[in-house]
N, C-alpha and C positions, 0 to 999 in steps of 0.2 A: 429236475436239476436246472439251476439257473446258469445261463451262459453270460460271461462277462466279456464285453467287447472293448477293444481298444478305443480310445477317444475319437480317432479319425475314421472309424469303421462306418460303412454304409451297408445296409441290409438289402439284399436282392433275392428274388424268389425264382427257383428253377421251374420252368414251364414244361409243357409237353415237348417231346422230341429233344429233350436236353437243352432247350433254349434258355438263355439267361440274359436279361436286360441289364446292362451295365449303366448305373446312374450317371447322368450328365456330369456331375461334379467329379466323378472318378475319371471319365473319359477326358474331360478338359484338363485334369491334373497331369495326365501323361501325354497330352498333346495329340490324342488319337482322333480319327475322323471316320466317316462312313467309308467302308471298303478297306480299311486298314486290316492287316493280318496280325495275329497274336500267337506267340509261342505258349502252349499250354503244358505245364508240368505239374506233377504231384510230389509234394515234399512234406514229409512227416504228417500225412493225413490231410493236407491242405492243398487246394487247387490254386495254382498261381498263373496269372495271365501277364505276359510281357509283350509289349508292342514290338513288332519286327520293323526295324528301320531299313528302308530300301536304299537309302543314300547316306553318304558320309555326313552331309549336313544334318540329316534327320537323326543320325546316331548321336550327334553332339547337341541336340535340342535340350535346352535347360542347363547346359554346362556353362554357357556364357550369359551375360546379362541380356535382357530382352532387347536393348538397343545396342547390339554388338557392332552394328555398322559405325556408330560414333566411336567406339573403342578402336576399331580397325583403322578408321581415318586418322585418329590421333597417333596410332603407331606408325602409320605410313608417313605422316607429316614429320615425325621424329627422325625417320630415316633420311629425309631430305636436308636435315640441318647439319 
């Protein structure tokens, strides 16, 4: 039976001791790094990994533009007017 993968899928192989190497592209896409923790859930027969953010700033990662400091400076400047 053929498996049809979504376009953005990346294939990884489960190793001994249930170790799974997460491809660099997936790690970078969620902003994770060495030592980060993940919440592991099983939903409808699929394993889902979600990075656990230890800080408020980490939880907001990706919500604002990459250069959020420029946006904040602009907002602060507007307060002074």
